[in-house]
N, C-alpha and C positions, 0 to 999 in steps of 0.2 A: 644678535644671537644671544640666547639664554643658555647658560651652562649649569646643570644641576648635578651635584655630587650626591650619590645616594647609597644606602646600605640597609640590608634587612638582617635582623637576627631571626633565627629560625629554630624549629624543634629538632632539626637534624640536618644531615648533609646531602640528602637526596632531593634535588629541586623539583622533582616530579611528584613526590609523595608527602613531603613534610609540610609543616605549617609556618607561616610568618608569625613571629611573636612580638617583633618591634620594627617600626619603620623610622628611618632617619633620612632627611634630605635637606640640602642647603644650596642656595643659589650663589654661584661664584661672583656674579656681578653685584648683587645687592646685599648678600650675606643674610637675607632672611631665611628662615628655616621652618621645617615641619617635622614633628616627631610624635609618636604615640605608641603605647603598648597595645598589642592585639591578642585577644583570646583565640586560641587555636581553632581553625575552621573545622577540624575533625573532632574536636572536643577531647583529644587525647591529652593525657597528663605529660608534662615534661619529665624526662629522666633525671635522676639525681646528678648524673655527669653533666648534662646540659645546664642544669640550674647552677652547678658549681662553676662551670666555665664562664657563663654569661652574667651570673648574678641576678638573672630574671627567674623568679620563683613562681610556682603554681599559685601561691597565695597572692602574689603581686598581680598576676594576670586576672585572677578572679575579682580582685578588689579594684584595680586601676585600668585594666585592659578594656578596650572597646570591643563590642561585638564585631566580628569580621566585616560584615557588610557596611557597618557604620565607619569603621576605620578605613576601608578601601575607598568609600565614597569621599570621605574627608581628604584623603591623600590625592585621589584623582582630581578632586575639585581644586586642590592646591596646584597641581600640574596644569589643569585647564586654565586657571587664572593666568599662568605664565604664557601658555599657548595663545591665549586671546590677545596678549600684549605683543608677542613676537612668535610667529609660527616656526622659527628656526630654533628648535630645542635640541640640545645635546645632553644625554644622560650618561654619567660616568660612574662605574663601579669597579672595584678591584676584583678580578676574576668574574666579572659580570657576565661574560658571554656564556659561561657554563653554570652560573648560579643565580645571581640577583636578577639578571634580565629575564630568566625563565620564570622566576617567581612573579615578577611584574606582569608578564604576559598571561600567566595563569590567573592572576587577580583580575586582569581585564576580561578574560573569558568568563570568569565567574560573574562579574558585573553584567556582561552581555546576557548571560543566562538568567539574570534577575531583571532583565528588561531595560538595562541602561546602555543605550547606543550613543549617548552624547560624547563619549570619549573616543569613538572609533576613528574620526579624522585625525585627532591628536596622536593617537597611538601609531597610526600609519605614517605619520610625518616625523616621528622622533628618530634621531640618530643615536645609536648606542655605541659607546667607546669603552673598551676594556683596558683599564690602566695597567693591568698586569702585563698585557701584550706590549704596551709601550715600554714598560720597565725592562722587559726582556730584550726588546729591540735596542734600547739605549745603553743598557749595561749587560751585554752578553757574557762578560767575564765573571759575573756574580753567580754563585751556586744557587742562591735562593732569591726570589723576587717577591716573597710574601710581604704583606703589609708591615709585619713586625720588623723584617729585615730592611725594608725600604725606609722605615722610620729611623732605624738605627743608623743607616747610611747618611741620612740628612740631619741627624741630631734632633729629631722630632720626638717629643714625649707624648705618648697617647695615654692620658691619665684615666681613660675610661674604655680600655680595649674590650672588645666583644660586647659593647653596647652600641646601638646604632649611631647615635650622634657622636660618641667618642670616636668611632671609626670614620665617620663622615668628616669630622673636623681634622683628623689626622690625614686622611686621603686628600683633602683640599690642599693642605700644605705640601704633601708629596707631589701632587699634580702641578702645583705652581713651580716647584723646583724642576720637575721633568720638562715642563714647557719652556723654562729658561734654557735648558740644554738643547731642546729642539730648535729654538730660535737661534742659539749661538752656533751649534754644530751643523745643523742641516740646512739652514738658510733657505734658499729658494726651493729646495726639494722637500721642505717640511710637509707640504700638502700631500705629497705622495705617501709619506710615512703615516700621516694621520688617516688617510684613506685605508691604509693597510690594517689599522687597528679599529676601523669603524665598520659596524654592520647595521643594516636597517631592519 
């Protein structure tokens, strides 16, 4: 099995209308990673607030960002390389079910529209896990299960919060801690709980 932790930085909070501006992904088993800046597909400029929160500026995207189709193909080729090694791929994002997973599927549909069908089998085989749901399940007494609060709980310092790889690296450590609790507390029933937080 291959486990990929991933995160997108975006131009806004609406996963159906905003643009991906940065991709971050790391393999739990091998610790190799993929990251790149992405020029907005819509060509819209980032707001001052967004630039302030993420540290990603319009100037950076113009100078360092890849064209959307180039970024998407590079990222999906990275995923495809994993899939060709092991077809059991799990992708994990915090709040992924209502955010990152939607962006990923939109990217796939865009590539399909550009004539790229080579990723279809892979996308239909991926298991998506939302680590936020697992956090809520394991720690129901906590008021907030945000990445920031989960990091505080585990004593994890995210030195690059709101940047894709910073959030990926932090989530990887949070995930490891949560899985320790799953194995310790849930024992033989852990599979049931993991199915609860998994969607295809």
